[in-house]
C-alpha positions in Angstrom: -13.1 55.9 -18.6 -15.0 58.4 -20.8 -18.7 57.6 -20.6 -20.7 60.9 -20.6 -23.8 58.9 -19.6 -26.2 61.9 -19.6 -24.9 63.3 -22.9 -26.4 60.3 -24.8 -30.1 60.8 -25.2 -32.9 62.3 -27.2 -34.6 64.5 -24.6 -35.7 68.0 -25.4 -32.6 69.5 -23.6 -30.0 67.4 -25.4 -30.6 69.2 -28.7 -30.2 72.7 -27.2 -27.3 74.9 -28.2 -24.5 74.4 -25.7 -23.8 78.1 -25.6 -27.4 78.8 -24.4 -27.2 76.0 -21.8 -23.9 77.3 -20.4 -25.4 80.8 -20.1 -28.6 79.6 -18.6 -27.0 77.4 -16.0 -24.4 80.0 -15.0 -27.0 82.8 -14.6 -29.3 80.5 -12.7 -26.5 79.3 -10.4 -25.6 82.8 -9.5 -29.2 83.8 -8.8 -29.7 80.8 -6.6 -26.4 81.1 -4.8 -27.1 84.8 -3.9 -30.6 84.1 -2.6 -31.3 83.6 1.1 -35.1 83.8 1.5 -36.9 80.4 1.5 -39.6 81.3 -1.0 -37.0 82.1 -3.6 -35.1 78.9 -2.7 -38.2 76.7 -2.9 -39.0 78.3 -6.3 -35.5 77.5 -7.6 -35.7 73.9 -6.3 -39.1 73.4 -8.0 -37.8 74.7 -11.3 -34.8 72.4 -11.0 -37.1 69.4 -10.4 -39.2 70.3 -13.4 -36.2 70.7 -15.7 -34.7 67.4 -14.5 -38.0 65.7 -15.2 -38.3 67.1 -18.7 -34.7 66.1 -19.5 -35.7 62.4 -19.6 -32.5 61.2 -17.9 -32.0 57.9 -16.1 -33.6 58.6 -12.8 -31.4 56.2 -10.8 -28.2 57.7 -12.2 -29.5 61.2 -11.2 -30.4 60.0 -7.7 -26.9 58.5 -7.2 -25.2 61.8 -8.0 -27.6 63.8 -5.9 -27.1 61.4 -3.0 -23.3 61.7 -3.3 -23.5 65.5 -3.0 -26.0 65.4 -0.2 -23.6 63.1 1.7 -21.3 66.1 1.9 -24.2 68.4 2.8 -25.2 66.1 5.6 -21.8 67.0 7.2 -23.0 70.6 7.5 -26.1 69.4 9.4 -23.9 67.7 11.9 -21.7 70.8 12.5 -23.3 74.1 11.7 -26.5 73.8 13.9 -24.4 73.0 16.9 -21.6 75.6 16.4 -23.5 78.6 15.0 -24.5 81.1 17.7 -28.2 81.9 18.1 -31.5 80.9 19.7 -31.4 77.4 21.1 -33.9 74.9 19.5 -33.0 71.5 20.9 -30.2 69.7 22.6 -28.4 66.4 22.1 -26.4 65.8 25.3 -23.9 68.6 25.7 -24.6 69.9 22.2 -27.2 72.6 21.6 -28.6 73.3 18.1 -29.6 76.9 17.2 -32.4 78.1 15.0 -30.0 80.2 13.0 -27.7 77.2 12.4 -30.6 75.0 11.3 -31.8 77.7 8.8 -28.2 78.1 7.3 -28.0 74.3 6.8 -31.4 74.3 5.2 -30.4 77.1 2.8 -27.2 75.2 1.9 -29.2 72.1 1.2 -31.8 73.8 -1.0 -29.1 75.8 -2.9 -26.8 72.8 -3.6 -29.6 70.6 -4.8 -31.2 73.2 -7.0 -27.9 74.1 -8.7 -26.8 70.5 -9.0 -30.0 69.4 -10.7 -30.0 72.2 -13.2 -26.3 71.5 -14.1 -27.1 67.8 -14.6 -30.1 68.7 -16.9 -28.3 71.4 -18.9 -24.6 70.9 -18.8 -24.3 67.1 -18.4 -26.6 66.6 -21.4 -23.9 67.9 -23.7 -20.6 66.3 -24.5 -17.4 67.8 -23.2 -16.2 68.4 -26.7 -19.3 70.5 -27.6 -19.1 72.3 -24.2 -15.4 73.2 -24.9 -16.3 74.6 -28.3 -19.2 76.5 -26.9 -17.0 78.1 -24.2 -14.6 79.2 -27.0 -17.5 80.7 -28.9 -18.5 82.6 -25.7 -15.1 84.3 -25.4 -13.4 82.0 -22.9 -9.6 82.2 -23.5 -8.4 79.4 -25.9 -5.7 78.1 -23.5 -8.3 77.6 -20.7 -10.5 75.7 -23.1 -7.5 73.5 -24.2 -6.7 72.8 -20.5 -10.3 71.8 -19.8 -10.5 69.4 -22.8 -7.1 67.8 -22.3 -7.5 67.4 -18.6 -10.9 65.8 -19.0 -9.6 63.5 -21.7 -6.3 62.4 -20.0 -7.4 62.4 -16.3 -8.9 59.0 -17.1 -5.7 57.8 -18.8 -3.7 58.7 -15.7 -6.2 56.9 -13.6 -5.6 53.7 -15.6 -1.8 54.3 -15.3 -2.2 54.6 -11.5 -4.1 51.3 -11.3 -1.5 49.7 -13.4 1.3 50.8 -11.0 -0.8 49.6 -8.0 -1.3 46.2 -9.7 2.4 45.9 -10.3 3.0 46.5 -6.5 0.4 44.0 -5.6 2.0 41.3 -7.9 5.3 41.9 -6.1 3.8 41.2 -2.7 3.5 44.8 -1.4 1.3 45.0 1.7 0.5 48.6 3.0 1.4 49.2 6.6 2.6 52.0 8.9 6.3 51.3 8.3 8.7 53.8 6.7 9.0 51.4 3.7 5.3 51.8 2.9 5.6 55.6 2.9 8.6 55.4 0.7 6.8 53.1 -1.7 3.8 55.4 -2.0 6.2 58.3 -2.6 7.9 56.4 -5.4 4.5 55.6 -6.8 3.4 59.2 -6.9 6.7 60.2 -8.4 6.6 57.6 -11.1 3.0 58.7 -11.9 4.2 62.2 -12.5 7.1 61.0 -14.6 4.8 58.9 -16.8 2.3 61.8 -17.0 5.1 64.0 -18.3 6.2 61.4 -20.8 2.7 60.9 -22.0 2.2 64.7 -22.4 5.3 64.8 -24.6 4.1 62.0 -26.8 0.6 63.4 -27.1 2.0 66.9 -28.0 4.3 65.4 -30.7 1.4 63.3 -32.1 -0.8 66.5 -32.2 2.0 68.3 -34.1 2.3 65.5 -36.6 -1.4 65.7 -37.3 -1.2 69.4 -38.0 -2.3 70.9 -34.7 -2.0 74.7 -35.0 -3.3 75.8 -31.5 -6.9 75.4 -32.2 -9.4 72.6 -31.7 -12.2 72.2 -34.3 -15.6 70.9 -33.5 -18.0 69.0 -35.7 -20.9 70.5 -33.7 -22.7 73.3 -35.6 -24.0 76.1 -33.4 -27.3 77.5 -34.6 -29.9 78.9 -32.2 -33.4 77.6 -32.6 -36.8 78.3 -31.2 -36.2 75.8 -28.5 -33.1 77.7 -27.3 -35.0 81.0 -27.2 -37.9 79.3 -25.4 -35.8 77.8 -22.7 -33.7 80.9 -22.3 -37.0 82.9 -21.7 -38.2 80.2 -19.2 -34.9 80.4 -17.3 -34.8 84.2 -17.3 -38.5 84.3 -16.1 -37.6 81.9 -13.2 -34.5 84.0 -12.3 -36.7 87.1 -12.3 -39.2 85.3 -10.0 -36.3 84.4 -7.7 -35.1 88.0 -7.6 -38.6 89.3 -6.9 -39.1 86.8 -4.0 -35.6 87.6 -2.7 -35.7 91.4 -2.9 -39.3 92.3 -3.1 -39.8 92.4 0.7 -37.2 95.2 1.0 -39.4 97.7 -0.9 
């Protein structure tokens, strides 16, 4: 179901030009991902927290998404400290955690949270339609933009189709088990899902042709840079510069 919860709002970041937001988020993500020193990573996390606070988003919804990502990050904390070679720090039974493994896990945690928060504040505050149009204006190939928009739109349609097929199996008394019949049933379900997806794609394409589709999506969003765009671009570039100084300054 198309909700785009964060795109609905009146915060200062909602009205920024999507082109600027894509550029800022991309450059910032690259700078954070390539950083390894903790001062630079702490600066990036602090900037991300400030941006998410200014964006005026629903805090509980942000926390749920951050918690979901950190659930995957927690897996690294269970594996990397005990498998990465280095100086032993503590032991849990037969397992020994190393200092180097703990530091790597900490870096992954800081990087993932900093990048996630900025993408929520900058990218999620724009609708997918405006982001697709902005990507086209930035020079992204038109076919890739079309794939992005159509996949985003119809992945939810196919999800509904999947649930409809599952309900039909349940009504017919299907009970999953470890028998061969269950595996065949699931195989038929996946095959039918692909068949219906192909049929839906044909119908959608014919409907688009009937409405005069000529290979280009038009957007009602007008792209016009403002002072706010320039201000936030300067703030982001200043932060990136600070990250680079903290990351590479000690090599001089």
